[in-house]
N, C-alpha and C positions, 0 to 999 in steps of 0.2 A: 785118746780115751773120751768116751762119750758120757756127759752128764745127764742125769734124769731131769725131768721138768721140776720135780719136788725138791731135789738137791739144788737146783738153781734158786729156786725161791728162798730155800732155807738159808743159802749163802748170801742173798741179797739182804735178807732180814737181819744177819749178823753184822752188815755194814751200816744198819739204820742208827741214827744218833740215839745215845743212851736215855735222852729225855723222854722217848716214846717207848710204850709198852703194849702189849696185847694187840687190839686191833689196830691202834695207830701205827705199829711196827709194819703191819701188813700194807697200809696205806702208803707208808713212806717207801716201800719197796719200789713203787713206781713215781710217787710224787716228791722224791727227794731230789732237789736241784742244787743242793748246796746249802750252807748255812745262811745266805742271803735270801734264800726262797720265801714266799709268803706263807708256806707250810710250817716252816721253822718259826715265823713271827707269831703265828697263832698259838703254837704250842708253847711259847715263851710269855704269852699274855695270861690273864685270868681264866680265859677259856681253857687253857692247857692244863690247868689244875684240875680239870673234871676227868674222871676215869673215862678211858677210852674217848678221848674228845672228839676225834674225827667222826665216830659212830653216834656221839651224842647229837651232833648237829645233822649227819648226813644219812643215819640210819644204818643197819648192818649191811645193806647193799651187796648181798651175796651175788646177785645176777652181774652186778658191775665189776665184782672182783674177779668172776670168771671170764668175762667178756668186757674188759675195760674201754675198748674203743668203741663198742657197739651199744653198749646198755649204760643207761644213766644211774648214777647213785639214787637210793631210794628217795632221798630229798636234795634236789640240787638247786643251787642259787645262781646259776649261770656262769659264764656266758654261753657255753656250748649247750647245755641243757638247762632248763628252768622249770622248776615244780610250779604247781598253782600257788595262788596267794594263800589259799587255806592251809595247804601242805607246809608251806614255809612258816606261817604263823604258829601252827601247831607245833613245829619243831623248837621254835624259840620260846613259846609260852610253856613248854614243859617245865622250863626253869624260872622264866621271868614273870609269869603271871602271879607269883607269889610276892613280888615287889614292885619294880618300876612299872610293869605293863599290866598291873591289876585291872585297869579299865580300857584296856586296849580295844576291846569289842565295841566301846562307845565313841572311840576316836574318829575325828574327822579325817585324819590320815588314812586309818584302816577303812573308812567307807569310800575313799578314792583309789583303793587297790594298792596303796603303799604297803610294803612289808618292812621288817626291821632293817634288812640290809640296804632298803632304798636309802637311808641315811646313816647306817653304821657300817664300818669296814672292819670285819671280823679278823681277816688273815694279816693282822698287824698288831705290833704291840703298842700302838698309840692311834687309838680311834679318833680321827680328826674332829668328829661332832663332840666329842667329850673335852675339847679344849677351846679357849675363848676365840682365837682366831679361826681355827678350823671349824668351829660351830657355825659361825657368821657365814663362812663361804659355802657350807652345805645347805643352810637354810635359805639363803638368797638365790640359790638356783631356781627355785620356784617363787619365793617371796621378794619380788623385784623392789618393792617400796623400801624395804628395809636395807637396800644396798648401801645407801648413804647413812645409815645408822640412826640413832636416836635424834629426833628433831630435825631430821634430813641436813644435818651439819657433818659433811663428808670428812672435814679436817679433823674431827674429833672421834672418828670412828674407831680408831685404835683404844680409846678410852672407854667405849661403851660396854655395858654389862653384857653377858652372854644372853642369848635369846631366851634361855630356859630359866633365867631369873624371873621373867613375867609370863611366860608361856609354858604349858605342859603339853608336848607333842603326844603324849600317850593317852590322852583323854579328850573329851570335847569341852573341857573347861575354858572359859574365857580368861583373859589376863587378870580379871578383878579377883577371882577364886585364887589364883596362884599369888597375887600380891597380898591378900588376906592372910594366906599362909605364912609369907615371908616378910611380912611387915614391909611391904613395897620396896623390896631389897634392890631391884633394879634401879629404881629412882634415887635411893639413897647411896648408890655407887658413886654418884657425882654431888647430888644436893644434900647438904647437911643442914637439917632443921635448926639445930642449935646455933651454928654459924650465921643462918640467914636472920635469926631473931635480933642479931647484933647489927645487921646491915641497914644502912640508912636509906638505901634503894628499895628496901622492901617495905611496903605500906603497913600501917598498924593494922588494917583491916586483914590484910594477907597473914600477919603474924599472929592475929587472933584465930584464923581459922588453921593455921599450923599447929597451934597448942592442942586443937581438937584431935591430931594425929596421934596423941598418946593413947587414945582409945583403940581397943583391939578390933573393932569392926569398922575401921577406916582405912581407906587407901588413898595414894596420890590422886588417882584418876577419879575419885569422887568429884573433884573440882576441876581437875586439869584433864578434861576429856578431849581426845582427837588431836593431842599434840605430839604424840609419841613418834610416829613415822611419817608424817606429812600428810596431805589431803587424800580422802579415800579414792579420788579420780587421778592419782598421780601415775597409775599404771594401767593397763589394759585389764579388763575383767577376766577371771579365771575361765568363766563359762562363755560360749557364743552368745550373741544377741542378734536375732534374726532380723534381717533387712533386705529389701530388694535391690539396693544399690549401696556400694561402698568403695572406698578406694583400697587397693591391695598392693602391698610392697613386695616386690620381687628381689631377690638378693643374689650375689654370687655366692655359690655353695662350696667352692674349693673341692676337696676330695672326701666330703663327708657322705661317704656311701653307707649302704645299709649294713654292711659288715662292721664297719667302724662303731656305727650306732649302737649294735647289738653287744658289742664287747668293751670298747675302750672308751666310750662317750660317758661322761659323768651321769647322764641320765639313762644309761642303758636298762637299769633294773626296773624302774618303772615303765619304761617303753616296752620292755618284754612281758610286762605284767598287764598290758593293755591301754596304758596311757597315750594320749596323743601328743604329737610334738608342740602343739598350740598351748598345752597346759602350762609349759614353761617358757615358751618362746614368743607367745603372742605380744606384739608391740616392740619386739627386738630386731626385727628383720634387717632395718637399716644398719643398725650397729654391728650384726654378724657380718653383713656383706662387707663393712669397712674393715673389720677385722681379718677376714678370708681374702679379700679382693687384692689384686695386684695393680689393675688398671682402672680408673674411673671411667664411667660411673660404676660404682659397686652395688648400686640398687636402683630399680626403676619402679615407679608407681603407675598402676593401671587401674582406671575406673571400671568396675564390673557391675552389671545389672541383669536381672532376669525378668523374663515375663512369661507367663503360661496362658497359652491359648487352649482351645478344646481339643485340638489334636496334635499341637506341636509345643515346643518350648523354644523361646528366643533368648539369646545372649547377646548382650551389647558391651563393647569394649572400646576405650579410648585411652590414650596415653600420649604424652610429648615424647617425640623421638626423632630419629634421622630417617630420610627417605630410603636408605639402603637397610633398614630393618628387615631381617630375612624371613622369619616366621614365628607365630605364636602357637603354641601347643597345650593341649589338655589331656589328662588322664582321668578317667571316670571309674568308679566302681559303686556297687550297691551295698557293701559291708561284707559280702562273702569272702572275699580275701582279707584276712586279719592284718596281715602285714601292711597292706595298702591302706586299710582303714586307719591305721595308727601313723603310718610314715608317709602316705601320699606318694609322690613321684620318687622319694628316696627308696621305697619297696622295690623299685625296678633298676636301681643303680648299684652295682657291686664292684668290689675292689679289683676283680679281675678282668674288668672292661678296659679298652685301650685308653691310655693316659691315666689310669687309677693306680692306687698304691700297690697292688699286686699283678698288674698287667705283665703276662708272661708271652705276649704275642699270640694269644689264641684268637684275636679278633672277635670277641664275643660282643653281642649287642645287649640291649636290655633283656631282663627276664626276671620272672618271679621265682623266689627261693622255693616255694611250693611245688614247681615244675621239676625239682631236682631230688633225686633220692639220696645223693650224697653230695655235699658241698666240697669245694676244693680243700684239702687239707695236706699236710706234709706227708709226701709220699703217696699220696691218693688222689687221682684225678677226679673232676666233677662228674656225676653220672646223672644224666637226664631220664626221667621216667619214660616207660614204654608209652607206645602209641595208645594201648587200650586205657592205661592209667590217665593219660592227658585228656582222652576223649571223655571219660567220666569226670573229670574236673570241668570241662567245658559244659558238660550237660548240667552240672550242679551250679553253674554261674561263678565258678572260682577263677575268674579271669579279669582282666582289666581292659577298657576300651581307650585308644589313644586317637585324638584328633589333631591333625596338624594343618594349619591354615597358612598357605604359602603367600605372604604379603606381595611379593614381587609378580605374581600371576593374579593379582586382583582378587585373592582370597580363595583360590583353589583349595578344596578340602579334601585331604586324604585321611582315611580311617583305617585302622588296624586293630586286631585283637592281640593282646599281650599275655603270654603265658610262658611257654618254654623260649620264646622269642617273639618277633613281630611278624604277624601274618596279616598283610596288607589286603583289603577288600576291594572288589571292583565296583560294588554299589552299595553304599551306606545310608543314603538319604540325607546325609548332612549337607547343607548348603551355606555357603558364607560369601561375604562381600567385603572387601577391604579398599580404603582410599587414604591418601595422604594429602593433606591440606594445612597450611599455615603453621607448619612444624608438629602437627600432631596426627596420629593415625587414629582412624575409626574402623572398627570391624562390627559386622552384624552376622550372627550364626543363627540358623534355624534348623531343627531337627525333629523329626516325628517322635511323639511320645511312646508310640509302640511301632519301632521299626521291625524290619524282617529279622529273624534269627541269623545269627546268635547274638545279635546286639540287644543291650539292656533296655528295659522299658523304664520311662518315668512315670510313675504312678503316684497317688496320694498315699499317705502313710508309710512311704519309704523314706530312708535317710541316706543321702549319696555323699561320698567323699570324692573330692577332686583336687588336682594340682595343675598349676600353669607354668609354662616356661617360655621365655622369649629369647630369641637368638638374633644377635646383630649380624652385620656382614663380617665382622671381625671377631666374633664370638661363637664359634662353632663348637659342637660337642659339649665338653663338661665346662666350657667357659660362659655358659650362657646364665641367664637370672632366673631363679625359680622362686615359686612361693611356698609357704607352709601348707600342709594339707588343710583344706576347708571343707565345709559341709554345706549342702543344699537340700531343700525339700520344696515339695508343692504346698505343704500344710505344716502346722507345728511351729514351735517357737524356739526349739533347742538346737537350731543350726545357724552357720554364719549368714547364710542366704535363704530367702524365703520368697519364691516368685510371686509377683503382684499379679 
């Protein structure tokens, strides 16, 4: 007996949970993975009380309904498909602009390409950011200073007030405005003014000031400024500060490939929306290496400096190491490839490469996802774009340069173009010298500003992203040390490096 497609769909809808109706039932015909699935969790939450809850957030998505594996929902929040920031915001603001997100257009989070689901988890009945312990974990992904809590006292972090007692993430209001509205609720979570009035350790002057706090236009931070989370220089700045020379920490990355970053990494949503890895991880390199590494050293520090001459660019490197360090490599791009601009070297590292989490013996090397018309999926092999499409990408500059400096051969420089794979060039114009003395390596690299095509030019007014990787004699393949993506320019002050 042969069932028609329409009867099969009708039969599947009959099996959907009774909690869903209308458009939600159609969604559950594919997305029903059992009562423990995240789809059921969202339907059990307050969002599930909305009529046609799936459609309310994702739109009617007719094209997705007819071609579910090929077409994205009208509004998608990732990881497979991700709508624009504006599209995601619009969908949430349809309901929430009337209340908590009334001033979202003025929020600093909005200005930095964050969307609601950067912080909120909707496919769950308990959104972590709405609980005390969960909110702290979410906020401190970016706000590192607050990891040790109020007054930087880690031992009392569990007793700290939630971040939103003092800060409103949905607007650009500073903590003073929030504390005026709630009468310094964050401070009063621990500090009792009445009790302090009877404490001998509190001076009479302080007690007189505390009595002023009964006025509606006063907050604790009127007097106690800069004591909440430690000194302003406790962590690295959010934005780069251009300099010609600085020390760069390279760390052991483990299996942190681009596929994991885009889907399972806690920062996957802001990354997909355009954030750079450094926005959250600047200053954490050594700690990440220690948490991911198996054998010391889990991080290496390299001093890097740039010098711009009339017709070429020089790069000088030095680091303490062993004489058998194998090579140091660089990837460069001018921002044309968006994945590399955000993720640096990670944009070329995928889960299906040798030694990675989804290695299926295909012996694949580095490649950029833009070179694939289809990524590896269950039951579907990866498909590389045709020669014509790859040629057009090359013409548009949508590729990355790779420099590999062989330390054991005095600094022999090999250069490749990275797109669908590595295409090594015979003549690149890159010159390098490497020497080891007194327990340290010194490398000097010189490269024309305007090399022969297809290599990229170094010109004023452009912002370049690059990443570094260091291989030791016993640290081949994915066991190398790697830097976060960094930026370089010949002018301007919004990059990590500025050539002198």
